[in-house]
DRENTORKOL-3810 file (N, C-alpha, C; in nm, 4 decimals):
REM DRENTORKOL-3810
@n.u->0.1064; n.v->-0.1256; n.w->-0.0053; ca.u->-0.0051; ca.v->-0.0024; ca.w->-0.0150; c.u->0.0764; c.v->0.1081; c.w->0.0368
@n.u->0.2333; n.v->0.1264; n.w->0.0457; ca.u->0.2870; ca.v->0.2496; ca.w->0.1081; c.u->0.3510; c.v->0.2353; c.w->-0.0517
@n.u->0.3530; n.v->0.1591; n.w->-0.1075; ca.u->0.4428; ca.v->0.1454; ca.w->-0.2589; c.u->0.3247; c.v->0.2147; c.w->-0.3526
@n.u->0.2323; n.v->0.2008; n.w->-0.3366; ca.u->0.1342; ca.v->0.2591; ca.w->-0.4323; c.u->0.1222; c.v->0.3904; c.w->-0.4017
@n.u->0.1046; n.v->0.4167; n.w->-0.2666; ca.u->0.1208; ca.v->0.5670; ca.w->-0.2299; c.u->0.2240; c.v->0.6540; c.w->-0.2795
@n.u->0.3527; n.v->0.6213; n.w->-0.2819; ca.u->0.4390; ca.v->0.6934; ca.w->-0.2950; c.u->0.4463; c.v->0.6415; c.w->-0.4544
@n.u->0.4133; n.v->0.5541; n.w->-0.5296; ca.u->0.4020; ca.v->0.5819; ca.w->-0.6970; c.u->0.2854; c.v->0.7089; c.w->-0.7134
@n.u->0.1885; n.v->0.6814; n.w->-0.6811; ca.u->0.0884; ca.v->0.8025; ca.w->-0.6799; c.u->0.1120; c.v->0.9394; c.w->-0.6747
@n.u->0.2052; n.v->0.9485; n.w->-0.5556; ca.u->0.2557; ca.v->1.1078; ca.w->-0.5421; c.u->0.3664; c.v->1.1548; c.w->-0.6183
@n.u->0.4725; n.v->1.0490; n.w->-0.6965; ca.u->0.5492; ca.v->1.0781; ca.w->-0.7507; c.u->0.4640; c.v->1.1327; c.w->-0.9019
@n.u->0.3984; n.v->1.0365; n.w->-0.9394; ca.u->0.3069; ca.v->1.0799; ca.w->-1.0526; c.u->0.2468; c.v->1.2137; c.w->-1.0394
@n.u->0.1785; n.v->1.2238; n.w->-0.9205; ca.u->0.0942; ca.v->1.3561; ca.w->-0.8897; c.u->0.2023; c.v->1.4748; c.w->-0.9204
@n.u->0.3203; n.v->1.4756; n.w->-0.8583; ca.u->0.4430; ca.v->1.5767; ca.w->-0.8504; c.u->0.4905; c.v->1.5965; c.w->-0.9798
@n.u->0.4789; n.v->1.4648; n.w->-1.0546; ca.u->0.5452; ca.v->1.5024; ca.w->-1.2080; c.u->0.4422; c.v->1.5677; c.w->-1.3044
@n.u->0.2906; n.v->1.5274; n.w->-1.2967; ca.u->0.2087; ca.v->1.5987; ca.w->-1.3675; c.u->0.2025; c.v->1.7480; c.w->-1.3220
@n.u->0.2057; n.v->1.7622; n.w->-1.2057; ca.u->0.1661; ca.v->1.9409; ca.w->-1.1534; c.u->0.3075; c.v->2.0105; c.w->-1.2211
@n.u->0.4565; n.v->1.8971; n.w->-1.1888; ca.u->0.5504; ca.v->2.0044; ca.w->-1.2851; c.u->0.5084; c.v->2.0273; c.w->-1.4367
@n.u->0.4761; n.v->1.9110; n.w->-1.5141; ca.u->0.4474; ca.v->1.9449; ca.w->-1.6020; c.u->0.3701; c.v->2.0834; c.w->-1.6650
@n.u->0.2295; n.v->2.0853; n.w->-1.5854; ca.u->0.1693; ca.v->2.1394; ca.w->-1.6279; c.u->0.2122; c.v->2.2855; c.w->-1.5966
@n.u->0.3016; n.v->2.3164; n.w->-1.4524; ca.u->0.3367; ca.v->2.4574; ca.w->-1.4413; c.u->0.4386; c.v->2.4858; c.w->-1.5334
@n.u->0.5434; n.v->2.4194; n.w->-1.5787; ca.u->0.6370; ca.v->2.4249; ca.w->-1.6711; c.u->0.5988; c.v->2.4740; c.w->-1.8273
@n.u->0.4748; n.v->2.3985; n.w->-1.8624; ca.u->0.3691; ca.v->2.4413; ca.w->-1.9667; c.u->0.3227; c.v->2.5851; c.w->-1.9958
@n.u->0.3030; n.v->2.6637; n.w->-1.8431; ca.u->0.2538; ca.v->2.7531; ca.w->-1.8610; c.u->0.1005; c.v->2.7617; c.w->-1.8787
@n.u->0.0462; n.v->2.6687; n.w->-1.8712; ca.u->-0.1164; ca.v->2.6309; ca.w->-1.8907; c.u->-0.1548; c.v->2.7121; c.w->-1.7171
@n.u->-0.0861; n.v->2.7217; n.w->-1.6270; ca.u->-0.1714; ca.v->2.7949; ca.w->-1.4977; c.u->-0.1216; c.v->2.9297; c.w->-1.4992
@n.u->-0.0420; n.v->3.0111; n.w->-1.5985; ca.u->0.0102; ca.v->3.1434; ca.w->-1.5645; c.u->-0.1274; c.v->3.2128; c.w->-1.6040
@n.u->-0.1424; n.v->3.2874; n.w->-1.5079; ca.u->-0.2841; ca.v->3.4040; ca.w->-1.5179; c.u->-0.2696; c.v->3.4952; c.w->-1.6232
@n.u->-0.1640; n.v->3.5028; n.w->-1.7050; ca.u->-0.1246; ca.v->3.6636; ca.w->-1.7832; c.u->-0.2126; c.v->3.6117; c.w->-1.9430
@n.u->-0.2846; n.v->3.6886; n.w->-2.0078; ca.u->-0.3273; ca.v->3.6882; ca.w->-2.1261; c.u->-0.2052; c.v->3.6366; c.w->-2.2372
@n.u->-0.2665; n.v->3.5318; n.w->-2.3099; ca.u->-0.1875; ca.v->3.5072; ca.w->-2.3950; c.u->-0.2250; c.v->3.5026; c.w->-2.5186
@n.u->-0.1536; n.v->3.5830; n.w->-2.6262; ca.u->-0.1874; ca.v->3.6073; ca.w->-2.7499; c.u->-0.0926; c.v->3.4999; c.w->-2.8951
@n.u->-0.1166; n.v->3.4406; n.w->-2.9671; ca.u->-0.0690; ca.v->3.3515; ca.w->-3.0379; c.u->-0.1028; c.v->3.3860; c.w->-3.2092
@n.u->0.0135; n.v->3.4216; n.w->-3.2512; ca.u->-0.0029; ca.v->3.4287; ca.w->-3.4155; c.u->0.1288; c.v->3.3552; c.w->-3.4471
@n.u->0.0675; n.v->3.3352; n.w->-3.6195; ca.u->0.1325; ca.v->3.2044; ca.w->-3.6915; c.u->0.2209; c.v->3.2988; c.w->-3.8126
@n.u->0.3578; n.v->3.3279; n.w->-3.8273; ca.u->0.4457; ca.v->3.4009; ca.w->-3.9048; c.u->0.4822; c.v->3.3078; c.w->-4.0048
@n.u->0.4140; n.v->3.3640; n.w->-4.1387; ca.u->0.4175; ca.v->3.2599; ca.w->-4.2552; c.u->0.5304; c.v->3.2115; c.w->-4.3058
@n.u->0.5639; n.v->3.0823; n.w->-4.3227; ca.u->0.6963; ca.v->3.0394; ca.w->-4.4341; c.u->0.7077; c.v->3.0726; c.w->-4.5446
@n.u->0.8324; n.v->3.0353; n.w->-4.6014; ca.u->0.8488; ca.v->3.0209; ca.w->-4.7456; c.u->0.9179; c.v->2.8906; c.w->-4.7939
@n.u->0.9491; n.v->2.8870; n.w->-4.9274; ca.u->1.0190; ca.v->2.7982; ca.w->-4.9651; c.u->1.1461; c.v->2.7528; c.w->-4.9208
@n.u->1.2070; n.v->2.8908; n.w->-4.8502; ca.u->1.3255; ca.v->2.8223; ca.w->-4.7529; c.u->1.2861; c.v->2.8267; c.w->-4.6120
@n.u->1.1874; n.v->2.8368; n.w->-4.5218; ca.u->1.1544; ca.v->2.8479; ca.w->-4.3944; c.u->1.0458; c.v->2.8096; c.w->-4.3714
@n.u->1.0130; n.v->2.7309; n.w->-4.2723; ca.u->0.9160; ca.v->2.7274; ca.w->-4.2307; c.u->0.8326; c.v->2.8077; c.w->-4.1589
@n.u->0.7071; n.v->2.8126; n.w->-4.1269; ca.u->0.6191; ca.v->2.9070; ca.w->-4.0410; c.u->0.6202; c.v->2.8762; c.w->-3.8876
@n.u->0.6314; n.v->2.9884; n.w->-3.8320; ca.u->0.6596; ca.v->2.9600; ca.w->-3.6498; c.u->0.5436; c.v->3.0224; c.w->-3.6148
@n.u->0.5572; n.v->2.9797; n.w->-3.4447; ca.u->0.4461; ca.v->3.0224; ca.w->-3.3919; c.u->0.4929; c.v->3.1449; c.w->-3.3016
@n.u->0.4555; n.v->3.2468; n.w->-3.2820; ca.u->0.4655; ca.v->3.3421; ca.w->-3.1686; c.u->0.4096; c.v->3.3740; c.w->-3.0474
@n.u->0.3900; n.v->3.3381; n.w->-2.9401; ca.u->0.3520; ca.v->3.3633; ca.w->-2.8402; c.u->0.3649; c.v->3.4403; c.w->-2.7364
@n.u->0.2603; n.v->3.5625; n.w->-2.7090; ca.u->0.2694; ca.v->3.6651; ca.w->-2.6227; c.u->0.2066; c.v->3.6443; c.w->-2.5287
@n.u->0.2525; n.v->3.6751; n.w->-2.4167; ca.u->0.2064; ca.v->3.6687; ca.w->-2.2439; c.u->0.2428; c.v->3.8459; c.w->-2.2446
@n.u->0.1241; n.v->3.8718; n.w->-2.1773; ca.u->0.1002; ca.v->4.0264; ca.w->-2.1167; c.u->0.0614; c.v->4.0399; c.w->-2.0000
@n.u->0.1968; n.v->4.1195; n.w->-1.8837; ca.u->0.1570; ca.v->4.1091; ca.w->-1.7667; c.u->0.1174; c.v->4.2369; c.w->-1.7347
@n.u->0.0706; n.v->4.3635; n.w->-1.8336; ca.u->0.0684; ca.v->4.4633; ca.w->-1.8432; c.u->-0.1099; c.v->4.5312; c.w->-1.8513
@n.u->-0.1398; n.v->4.4240; n.w->-1.9296; ca.u->-0.3065; ca.v->4.4486; ca.w->-1.9267; c.u->-0.3242; c.v->4.5181; c.w->-2.0491
@n.u->-0.2377; n.v->4.5647; n.w->-2.1218; ca.u->-0.2466; ca.v->4.6590; ca.w->-2.2068; c.u->-0.2731; c.v->4.5902; c.w->-2.3733
@n.u->-0.2214; n.v->4.4591; n.w->-2.3810; ca.u->-0.2304; ca.v->4.4154; ca.w->-2.5264; c.u->-0.3775; c.v->4.3770; c.w->-2.5462
@n.u->-0.4188; n.v->4.4340; n.w->-2.6533; ca.u->-0.5286; ca.v->4.3823; ca.w->-2.7004; c.u->-0.5373; c.v->4.2673; c.w->-2.7948
@n.u->-0.4369; n.v->4.2797; n.w->-2.8996; ca.u->-0.4074; ca.v->4.1659; ca.w->-3.0060; c.u->-0.2420; c.v->4.1550; c.w->-3.0337
@n.u->-0.2179; n.v->4.0850; n.w->-3.1274; ca.u->-0.1126; ca.v->4.0808; ca.w->-3.1814; c.u->-0.1059; c.v->4.0344; c.w->-3.3361
@n.u->-0.0320; n.v->4.1201; n.w->-3.4454; ca.u->-0.0626; ca.v->4.0388; ca.w->-3.5505; c.u->0.0590; c.v->4.0006; c.w->-3.6467
@n.u->0.0771; n.v->3.9778; n.w->-3.7227; ca.u->0.1825; ca.v->3.9559; ca.w->-3.8023; c.u->0.2253; c.v->4.0486; c.w->-3.8559
@n.u->0.3467; n.v->4.1079; n.w->-3.8816; ca.u->0.3763; ca.v->4.2586; ca.w->-3.9198; c.u->0.4400; c.v->4.2435; c.w->-4.0838
@n.u->0.4584; n.v->4.3350; n.w->-4.1040; ca.u->0.5045; ca.v->4.3488; ca.w->-4.2518; c.u->0.6391; c.v->4.3130; c.w->-4.2847
@n.u->0.6911; n.v->4.2253; n.w->-4.3471; ca.u->0.8387; ca.v->4.1875; ca.w->-4.3658; c.u->0.9211; c.v->4.3147; c.w->-4.3990
@n.u->0.9999; n.v->4.3435; n.w->-4.2845; ca.u->1.0952; ca.v->4.4913; ca.w->-4.3119; c.u->1.1838; c.v->4.4361; c.w->-4.4463
@n.u->1.2350; n.v->4.5468; n.w->-4.4913; ca.u->1.2956; ca.v->4.5844; ca.w->-4.5624; c.u->1.4506; c.v->4.5760; c.w->-4.5488
@n.u->1.5283; n.v->4.5981; n.w->-4.6109; ca.u->1.6512; ca.v->4.6190; ca.w->-4.5559; c.u->1.6874; c.v->4.7621; c.w->-4.5143
@n.u->1.6399; n.v->4.8728; n.w->-4.5456; ca.u->1.6355; ca.v->5.0311; ca.w->-4.4911; c.u->1.5530; c.v->5.0289; c.w->-4.3632
@n.u->1.4634; n.v->4.8921; n.w->-4.3288; ca.u->1.3519; ca.v->4.9024; ca.w->-4.1902; c.u->1.4405; c.v->4.8441; c.w->-4.0830
@n.u->1.5498; n.v->4.7540; n.w->-4.1118; ca.u->1.5792; ca.v->4.6606; ca.w->-4.0322; c.u->1.7019; c.v->4.6422; c.w->-3.9558
@n.u->1.6698; n.v->4.6683; n.w->-3.8101; ca.u->1.8514; ca.v->4.7077; ca.w->-3.7201; c.u->1.9025; c.v->4.5416; c.w->-3.7434
@n.u->2.0153; n.v->4.5123; n.w->-3.7569; ca.u->2.0258; ca.v->4.4043; ca.w->-3.7480; c.u->2.1333; c.v->4.3733; c.w->-3.5764
@n.u->2.1105; n.v->4.5061; n.w->-3.5358; ca.u->2.1832; ca.v->4.4709; ca.w->-3.3645; c.u->2.1218; c.v->4.3151; c.w->-3.2848
@n.u->2.2221; n.v->4.2392; n.w->-3.1781; ca.u->2.1519; ca.v->4.1638; ca.w->-3.1437; c.u->2.0304; c.v->4.1931; c.w->-3.0256
@n.u->1.9332; n.v->4.1167; n.w->-3.0264; ca.u->1.8243; ca.v->4.1320; ca.w->-2.9777; c.u->1.6913; c.v->4.1826; c.w->-3.0360
@n.u->1.7305; n.v->4.2394; n.w->-3.1394; ca.u->1.5681; ca.v->4.3032; ca.w->-3.1754; c.u->1.5459; c.v->4.4190; c.w->-3.1292
@n.u->1.4314; n.v->4.4878; n.w->-3.2078; ca.u->1.4064; ca.v->4.6601; ca.w->-3.2097; c.u->1.2710; c.v->4.6730; c.w->-3.1514
@n.u->1.1738; n.v->4.7639; n.w->-3.1094; ca.u->1.0799; ca.v->4.7991; ca.w->-3.0725; c.u->1.0571; c.v->4.9527; c.w->-3.1015
@n.u->0.9616; n.v->4.9806; n.w->-3.2046; ca.u->0.9334; ca.v->5.0700; ca.w->-3.2628; c.u->0.7618; c.v->5.1100; c.w->-3.2476
@n.u->0.7496; n.v->5.2424; n.w->-3.2408; ca.u->0.5960; ca.v->5.2492; ca.w->-3.2460; c.u->0.5507; c.v->5.2569; c.w->-3.4394
@n.u->0.4393; n.v->5.1539; n.w->-3.4665; ca.u->0.4159; ca.v->5.2182; ca.w->-3.6088; c.u->0.3880; c.v->5.3363; c.w->-3.6089
@n.u->0.4514; n.v->5.3441; n.w->-3.7355; ca.u->0.4215; ca.v->5.5415; ca.w->-3.8324; c.u->0.2617; c.v->5.6063; c.w->-3.8067
@n.u->0.2216; n.v->5.6912; n.w->-3.6941; ca.u->0.1205; ca.v->5.7211; ca.w->-3.6938; c.u->0.0155; c.v->5.6577; c.w->-3.5768
@n.u->0.0821; n.v->5.5576; n.w->-3.5313; ca.u->0.0172; ca.v->5.4913; ca.w->-3.4487; c.u->0.0700; c.v->5.4510; c.w->-3.3057
@n.u->0.0469; n.v->5.5643; n.w->-3.2026; ca.u->0.1236; ca.v->5.5315; ca.w->-3.0863; c.u->0.1046; c.v->5.3976; c.w->-2.9980
@n.u->-0.0465; n.v->5.3516; n.w->-3.0534; ca.u->-0.0663; ca.v->5.2381; ca.w->-2.9368; c.u->-0.0402; c.v->5.1021; c.w->-3.0231
@n.u->0.0596; n.v->5.1095; n.w->-3.1176; ca.u->0.1055; ca.v->5.0002; ca.w->-3.1569; c.u->0.2411; c.v->4.9838; c.w->-3.1731
@n.u->0.3156; n.v->4.8526; n.w->-3.0837; ca.u->0.4435; ca.v->4.8548; ca.w->-3.1054; c.u->0.4882; c.v->4.7247; c.w->-3.2360
@n.u->0.6013; n.v->4.7785; n.w->-3.2900; ca.u->0.6253; ca.v->4.6914; ca.w->-3.4398; c.u->0.7442; c.v->4.6245; c.w->-3.3449
@n.u->0.7850; n.v->4.5002; n.w->-3.3338; ca.u->0.8842; ca.v->4.4166; ca.w->-3.2815; c.u->0.9437; c.v->4.3515; c.w->-3.3862
@n.u->1.0928; n.v->4.3784; n.w->-3.4120; ca.u->1.1427; ca.v->4.3098; ca.w->-3.5183; c.u->1.2790; c.v->4.2526; c.w->-3.4436
@n.u->1.3039; n.v->4.1427; n.w->-3.4988; ca.u->1.4360; ca.v->4.0847; ca.w->-3.4507; c.u->1.4924; c.v->3.9932; c.w->-3.5428
@n.u->1.6025; n.v->3.9241; n.w->-3.5288; ca.u->1.6588; ca.v->3.8286; ca.w->-3.6411; c.u->1.6566; c.v->3.6946; c.w->-3.5773
@n.u->1.5520; n.v->3.6135; n.w->-3.6490; ca.u->1.5583; ca.v->3.4810; ca.w->-3.6106; c.u->1.6232; c.v->3.3875; c.w->-3.6814
@n.u->1.5886; n.v->3.2346; n.w->-3.6906; ca.u->1.6806; ca.v->3.1454; ca.w->-3.7598; c.u->1.6044; c.v->3.0613; c.w->-3.8217
@n.u->1.6102; n.v->2.9912; n.w->-3.9296; ca.u->1.5656; ca.v->2.8953; ca.w->-3.9882; c.u->1.5460; c.v->2.7965; c.w->-3.9331
@n.u->1.5942; n.v->2.7414; n.w->-3.8108; ca.u->1.5713; ca.v->2.6275; ca.w->-3.7039; c.u->1.4895; c.v->2.6485; c.w->-3.5983
@n.u->1.4047; n.v->2.7585; n.w->-3.6199; ca.u->1.3264; ca.v->2.7919; ca.w->-3.4752; c.u->1.2008; c.v->2.6908; c.w->-3.5243
@n.u->1.1394; n.v->2.6873; n.w->-3.3773; ca.u->1.0139; ca.v->2.6316; ca.w->-3.3412; c.u->0.9046; c.v->2.7514; c.w->-3.3434
@n.u->0.9369; n.v->2.8405; n.w->-3.2409; ca.u->0.8272; ca.v->2.9188; ca.w->-3.1787; c.u->0.9545; c.v->3.0731; c.w->-3.1124
@n.u->0.8875; n.v->3.1397; n.w->-3.0940; ca.u->0.9324; ca.v->3.2553; ca.w->-3.0351; c.u->0.8617; c.v->3.3008; c.w->-2.8948
@n.u->0.8826; n.v->3.2957; n.w->-2.7928; ca.u->0.7669; ca.v->3.3087; ca.w->-2.6548; c.u->0.8202; c.v->3.5058; c.w->-2.6109
@n.u->0.7217; n.v->3.5879; n.w->-2.6507; ca.u->0.7590; ca.v->3.6945; ca.w->-2.5754; c.u->0.6742; c.v->3.7337; c.w->-2.4288
@n.u->0.7202; n.v->3.8115; n.w->-2.3646; ca.u->0.6427; ca.v->3.8542; ca.w->-2.2343; c.u->0.6398; c.v->4.0189; c.w->-2.2155
@n.u->0.5438; n.v->4.0571; n.w->-2.2119; ca.u->0.5586; ca.v->4.2214; ca.w->-2.2107; c.u->0.5344; c.v->4.2488; c.w->-2.0530
@n.u->0.6334; n.v->4.3319; n.w->-1.9693; ca.u->0.5690; ca.v->4.3198; ca.w->-1.8497; c.u->0.6276; c.v->4.4467; c.w->-1.7943
@n.u->0.5880; n.v->4.5198; n.w->-1.6925; ca.u->0.6106; ca.v->4.6392; ca.w->-1.6496; c.u->0.7251; c.v->4.6698; c.w->-1.5849
@n.u->0.8153; n.v->4.7385; n.w->-1.5886; ca.u->0.9153; ca.v->4.7590; ca.w->-1.5209; c.u->0.9429; c.v->4.8882; c.w->-1.4654
@n.u->1.0344; n.v->4.9277; n.w->-1.3737; ca.u->1.0635; ca.v->5.0584; ca.w->-1.2806; c.u->1.0303; c.v->5.1832; c.w->-1.3994
@n.u->1.1138; n.v->5.1856; n.w->-1.5143; ca.u->1.1320; ca.v->5.2919; ca.w->-1.5922; c.u->1.0768; c.v->5.2582; c.w->-1.7216
@n.u->0.9380; n.v->5.1650; n.w->-1.7450; ca.u->0.8931; ca.v->5.1576; ca.w->-1.8716; c.u->0.8134; c.v->5.0160; c.w->-1.8514
@n.u->0.8499; n.v->4.9537; n.w->-1.9608; ca.u->0.8238; ca.v->4.8105; ca.w->-1.9655; c.u->0.9840; c.v->4.7163; c.w->-2.0337
@n.u->0.9433; n.v->4.5886; n.w->-1.9976; ca.u->1.0376; ca.v->4.5095; ca.w->-2.0578; c.u->0.9416; c.v->4.4161; c.w->-2.1646
@n.u->1.0211; n.v->4.3521; n.w->-2.2684; ca.u->0.9769; ca.v->4.2638; ca.w->-2.3600; c.u->1.0743; c.v->4.1256; c.w->-2.3578
@n.u->1.0322; n.v->4.0534; n.w->-2.2963; ca.u->1.1362; ca.v->3.9364; ca.w->-2.2943; c.u->1.1038; c.v->3.8468; c.w->-2.4199
@n.u->1.2157; n.v->3.8130; n.w->-2.5081; ca.u->1.2044; ca.v->3.7577; ca.w->-2.6081; c.u->1.3169; c.v->3.6235; c.w->-2.5990
@n.u->1.2499; n.v->3.5344; n.w->-2.6690; ca.u->1.3268; ca.v->3.3607; ca.w->-2.6229; c.u->1.2521; c.v->3.2906; c.w->-2.7311
@n.u->1.3623; n.v->3.2520; n.w->-2.8379; ca.u->1.3440; ca.v->3.1769; ca.w->-2.9103; c.u->1.3724; c.v->3.0454; c.w->-2.8642
@n.u->1.2776; n.v->2.9280; n.w->-2.9710; ca.u->1.3001; ca.v->2.7868; ca.w->-2.9439; c.u->1.3374; c.v->2.7481; c.w->-3.0419
@n.u->1.4263; n.v->2.6976; n.w->-3.0415; ca.u->1.4842; ca.v->2.6191; ca.w->-3.1708; c.u->1.4150; c.v->2.4315; c.w->-3.2046
@n.u->1.4020; n.v->2.3640; n.w->-3.2784; ca.u->1.3843; ca.v->2.2631; ca.w->-3.3307; c.u->1.4747; c.v->2.1770; c.w->-3.3804
@n.u->1.4627; n.v->2.0572; n.w->-3.3424; ca.u->1.5771; ca.v->1.9410; ca.w->-3.4098; c.u->1.5632; c.v->1.9318; c.w->-3.5225
@n.u->1.6763; n.v->2.0080; n.w->-3.6298; ca.u->1.6402; ca.v->1.9656; ca.w->-3.8021; c.u->1.7565; c.v->1.9393; c.w->-3.8339
@n.u->1.7868; n.v->1.8116; n.w->-3.8922; ca.u->1.8675; ca.v->1.7755; ca.w->-3.9710; c.u->1.9045; c.v->1.8379; c.w->-4.0857
@n.u->2.0286; n.v->1.8929; n.w->-4.1111; ca.u->2.0644; ca.v->2.0022; ca.w->-4.2358; c.u->2.0030; c.v->2.1193; c.w->-4.2109
@n.u->1.9762; n.v->2.1399; n.w->-4.0971; ca.u->1.9339; ca.v->2.2875; ca.w->-4.1095; c.u->2.0509; c.v->2.4124; c.w->-4.1853
@n.u->1.9887; n.v->2.4823; n.w->-4.2362; ca.u->2.0745; ca.v->2.5762; ca.w->-4.3113; c.u->2.1325; c.v->2.6806; c.w->-4.2148
@n.u->2.0582; n.v->2.6985; n.w->-4.0891; ca.u->2.0675; ca.v->2.7820; ca.w->-3.9968; c.u->2.0783; c.v->2.9574; c.w->-4.0565
@n.u->2.0030; n.v->3.0126; n.w->-4.1732; ca.u->1.9920; ca.v->3.1064; ca.w->-4.1961; c.u->1.9318; c.v->3.2152; c.w->-4.1331
@n.u->1.9766; n.v->3.3370; n.w->-4.1177; ca.u->1.8944; ca.v->3.4427; ca.w->-4.0422; c.u->1.7889; c.v->3.4717; c.w->-4.1202
@n.u->1.6781; n.v->3.4904; n.w->-4.0167; ca.u->1.5322; ca.v->3.5336; ca.w->-4.0839; c.u->1.5047; c.v->3.6400; c.w->-4.0117
@n.u->1.4454; n.v->3.7771; n.w->-4.0987; ca.u->1.3871; ca.v->3.8801; ca.w->-4.0008; c.u->1.2269; c.v->3.8556; c.w->-3.9741
@n.u->1.1988; n.v->3.8509; n.w->-3.8551; ca.u->1.0849; ca.v->3.8397; ca.w->-3.7737; c.u->1.0151; c.v->4.0333; c.w->-3.7580
@n.u->0.8757; n.v->3.9720; n.w->-3.7574; ca.u->0.7766; ca.v->4.1181; ca.w->-3.7133; c.u->0.7009; c.v->4.0729; c.w->-3.6775
@n.u->0.6394; n.v->4.1520; n.w->-3.5600; ca.u->0.5093; ca.v->4.1381; ca.w->-3.5259; c.u->0.4682; c.v->4.2565; c.w->-3.4926
@n.u->0.3365; n.v->4.2967; n.w->-3.4604; ca.u->0.2987; ca.v->4.3926; ca.w->-3.4561; c.u->0.1900; c.v->4.3787; c.w->-3.3151
@n.u->0.1995; n.v->4.4439; n.w->-3.1927; ca.u->0.1605; ca.v->4.4602; ca.w->-3.0672; c.u->0.0701; c.v->4.5686; c.w->-3.0691
@n.u->-0.0871; n.v->4.5477; n.w->-3.0597; ca.u->-0.1493; ca.v->4.6416; ca.w->-3.0320; c.u->-0.2168; c.v->4.6479; c.w->-2.9113
@n.u->-0.1973; n.v->4.7733; n.w->-2.8758; ca.u->-0.2388; ca.v->4.8211; ca.w->-2.7148; c.u->-0.3591; c.v->4.8843; c.w->-2.6931
@n.u->-0.3948; n.v->4.9053; n.w->-2.5882; ca.u->-0.5179; ca.v->4.9729; ca.w->-2.5486; c.u->-0.5252; c.v->5.1061; c.w->-2.5512
@n.u->-0.3750; n.v->5.1507; n.w->-2.5006; ca.u->-0.3082; ca.v->5.2926; ca.w->-2.5390; c.u->-0.2219; c.v->5.3631; c.w->-2.5906
@n.u->-0.1611; n.v->5.4286; n.w->-2.5966; ca.u->-0.0230; ca.v->5.4995; ca.w->-2.6445; c.u->0.0630; c.v->5.4534; c.w->-2.5373
@n.u->0.2139; n.v->5.3976; n.w->-2.5839; ca.u->0.3247; ca.v->5.3807; ca.w->-2.5376; c.u->0.4248; c.v->5.4149; c.w->-2.5832
@n.u->0.5498; n.v->5.4970; n.w->-2.5735; ca.u->0.6420; ca.v->5.5344; ca.w->-2.6458; c.u->0.6967; c.v->5.4289; c.w->-2.6490
@n.u->0.7415; n.v->5.3970; n.w->-2.7645; ca.u->0.8142; ca.v->5.2607; ca.w->-2.7639; c.u->0.9886; c.v->5.2454; c.w->-2.6968
@n.u->1.0052; n.v->5.3982; n.w->-2.6871; ca.u->1.1768; ca.v->5.3785; ca.w->-2.6675; c.u->1.1404; c.v->5.3626; c.w->-2.4798
@n.u->1.0408; n.v->5.3561; n.w->-2.4333; ca.u->1.0288; ca.v->5.2931; ca.w->-2.2701; c.u->0.9928; c.v->5.1487; c.w->-2.2790
@n.u->1.0493; n.v->5.0681; n.w->-2.4038; ca.u->1.0198; ca.v->4.9033; ca.w->-2.3939; c.u->1.1365; c.v->4.8567; c.w->-2.4175
@n.u->1.2287; n.v->4.8091; n.w->-2.3157; ca.u->1.3340; ca.v->4.7586; ca.w->-2.3600; c.u->1.3213; c.v->4.6011; c.w->-2.3688
@n.u->1.3786; n.v->4.5247; n.w->-2.4672; ca.u->1.4355; ca.v->4.4028; ca.w->-2.4910; c.u->1.5089; c.v->4.2927; c.w->-2.3956
@n.u->1.4923; n.v->4.2061; n.w->-2.3535; ca.u->1.5666; ca.v->4.1344; ca.w->-2.2856; c.u->1.5640; c.v->3.9770; c.w->-2.3126
@n.u->1.6754; n.v->3.9172; n.w->-2.3014; ca.u->1.6791; ca.v->3.7684; ca.w->-2.3476; c.u->1.6807; c.v->3.7288; c.w->-2.2123
@n.u->1.6119; n.v->3.6539; n.w->-2.1185; ca.u->1.6463; ca.v->3.5722; ca.w->-2.0342; c.u->1.7150; c.v->3.4447; c.w->-2.0240
END
């Protein structure tokens, strides 16, 4: 009887751990968008968790042209032209990514946008860099210069 209880307890602990790690219990609103692929890249999922209560939607952004994209490490956040309530988030991703996870959270001097890319095991991946863009629609105007991208 003790062995059965111990086994049941282990199964319960593992199950709770998996649920917690999956984010299923995360109370922050979750927004998901699929960025389209092409002949040389597959589509990827972008997930955004909002800890600010400001996000109303997330949409695929227009692919940036060479003049639009800042290739510095980590990505950029800008306001959409004439729309201070839309944050345009751009980053350099890879061909071997499965998804990107974003978390928008308040910070002492504005906001942080955590950006984590999650790779997938692909044999023969060409490891090419790919420009990614999403538009984050907010309930009110937010100056993009107050949003810092971090990589946990």
